[in-house]
N, C-alpha and C positions, 0 to 999 in steps of 0.2 A: 491582536495581539495575544493578550491575556488569556483569550480563550484556547488560542491554539497552544500556548506556553503548556495549560493545563491537560490538555488532549495530550499533548506530547508527555509530559510526566505520567498519565496514569497509563497511558499505552507502555512507555519504557519500564515503569513498575512490575505492571501485570506480566509484562516479557519476561524480565529478570528473574521475579518469583516463579515462572513458569518453567524455565531454564534451571533452575534449582530444585523443583522437583521432578523434573524430566532425568537429569542425574541421579538423584534420590532413586528414582524408579528403576534405575539400569542397573545401577551400581550398589545401589544401597547406602551409599555415603554422598557427601558433598552439597546437603541443602545450602547450608549456612557460606561455605567456601566459594560456592558459585554464583548464589543471589547477592550477597552484600557487595561484592564489588561493582557486580553489574548496576544492582540499585544506586550505587554512588553515582553513577553517571547523570541521574537525575534528581537525585534526593541530597542534602546536607547528611553527612555521614552519621551524626548522632540519629538523626530520622530514620534512616536506613535500618540502623540497629534497633530502634523501636519498633518499627514495622515488622521486622523478621522475627520477634519475639513469639508472638502468638502462634504464626504456624510451627516453630521449633516446641514451644511448649506443647500443642495438641499433637504432634505427631509421637514426640517422646513419651508421653503419658499413654498414648495407644500402644508403643513398642515395647514399653516396659512390661506392662501388665500382659501382652499378648501370649508369649511362649512360655509362662509359669517359671522364670528362670528367678524371680524376685528375690526370694531369699537364699537360694543359691550363691547368687552373684555377691550380696550384700555380705553374708558369712565369708565367703573369699577373699573380697576385695573392698571390706569394709575400711582400712588405713589409706588405701588410694581416694576413696569416695569422702573420706573427711578432709583428706587434703585438697580435693577439687573443690569443695564448700569453702575452704579459707583462701584457696587461689582465689576461686570467683568473686569472693568479696572483694580484695585487693585489686583484681583487674576492673570491676564494677565502679569502683572508689577512682582509681586511676582515668576510667574515662571519662567522669565527669569534670575532672580538671585539669585534662591533657589538650594542649595546642592542637588544634585541627589538622594543622599540615603535619605534626609529629605524628598525630594517630592516623593519617593517608599512609604515611612511609610505613609504619609499623603493619597496617591492616595488607599494602601491597606486597611488603617482604616477606609477611606471613602466607600469603596464597602462593608467591611465586615459589618460597623456598618450601612450602610443605607439597606443593604440587611437583617440585623436581624430586623433592625425596619418593613421593609415590612413584613417579615415571620411573624411577631407575632400579624402585625395589630391590633396596640391598638385603643380603640375607643376615637378619638380625637373630640373636640368642640372648638369653637372660638366664647365668646359673641360677638355680633354686638360691645359694646361701645371699646371694644379693637381691632376689625377687623384692622383699619387702623394704629396702632403704629406697630402691628404685621406683618402686610403685609410689612411694610418698614423694618423692622428687618431680616425677611425671604428672602426679594429681596438681600439684601445687603449680607446675608451669601449665599444664592443660587447663586449669580451673581458672588462673590468672588472664591467659588467652581468651578463656571463654568469657569471662564476665568485660574484659575490654575489646573483645570482636566477635564474639558467639563462636568462636572457633576452639571448641573444646577437644574435638574429636583426635586429630592428628598427631598429637604424641600419645595420648592414649591407645591409639590405635595401633601406633606404630610397636608400642610397648607390648600390649597384648597379642600381637601379632608374633612378637619375638617369645612370648611365653607359650607358643602353641594352642592357645584355647580354642577348643573346638567351635565348629562355627554358631550351633544355635544356642552355645552358650555366649558366645562373644556377641550377638546380637542382643540377647537379654541384658549382657552386664553393660555394654557401651549405651545402652539407651538409657538404663539407670544412672550411670555415672552424668549423662547429659541432663537429665531431668534434675539430678540434685542441684549441679550447676546452675542450671537455667533459672532454679526457682529460686537459689540465693541471689543470683545476680539480677532478677525481676524484683525482689524486696527493695535491693540495694537502690535500682535505678527508680523506682517509685519515690522510695525517702530522699534521695537526691534531685528530683524534679527532672530526671532525664526520661522517663516511661510517665505521660501526664493522659488526662481525662480525652483529650483530642487525639489521644493515637489508639484509643480502644477499639472504636469503628474500623480505622486503616488496618491495624493487625489482625482485628477478626476476618476481615473482608479478603485479608492477604491469604489466608487460608485456603480460597476457592481455587487460585489458579496454582497452587503447591500441589492440593492433589488431584487437578486436572494433569498437571506434568507427571504427575506419580503414575497416573493411569496409563499415561502415553508412555512412558518410559518404562513400566511393566509389559506395554504390548509390544512395545520395538524391541524389547530385550530378547526375544525367541526369534527376532528376523533381521537381526544385523549380528556382525561380529562384535562380540561386546570388547573384547580387547583392544580393537582397533578404536571403537568409540572412546574409550577410556583413555589411549593413548593422545588422540587428538584433540580430547576434552581438556587434559591435562597441559597440553603443550599452550594451549588457548589460555589457560588460566595463569601458565606463567609470563607470557605479554602481558595479559593483563595485570598481573601484580607488577610487572616491572614498569609498565606505563603509568600505574597509580603512582609510584615512586618517582618517575619522572617529573609528573605533574607539580608534586610537592616540593620537589627539589628546584626545577629550573621555570 
């Protein structure tokens, strides 16, 4: 029975990570938002966050320095990035002390809410005179969710889309924002005992199914309707998020 349970956990974990990588390869975003709630079906939520840390760190280091946008992104968005760092620290501290059911509700609501917003794709715009203070608010909010759930992206993505940031600059900037938030959150996780020695090997091995999923997603991207895939995926994530909330509440 124990062996069967261990095998299920291993298979479910690998499948969740592969699914996150698949979404990343097809859509360019969504690794943590897809993989984390699926990981929760097999693992305690804090262990799921710890295992997700390695793939997110590796991927965002690579993306940050790949396109040569590092300096441009930092010069243009440094107030938001500092806000992300501050928010990440607050979120990581909250993760350590928050009740597990409350955390599950927050993760479920975040997954469902952000998926719904992305599905509806509202036409957002940011007047230039409000861009600075909004970037700081978005940075704190995004960083807090990043430290708490590793979902740094959704709030920041919506803000940058509203600013009409060009595609290549967008990818470089969002990767740097992720990286700064993830590094600070990781330091706090280690200091607070959430990310421990026993997580090193699992989080390193987690990079493998994520990478394979990315390769598969990139291969599939040119062979299926990307918009249909995105809509089906987001609807599925809304259902998963609502189900997480249901489990915690009832």
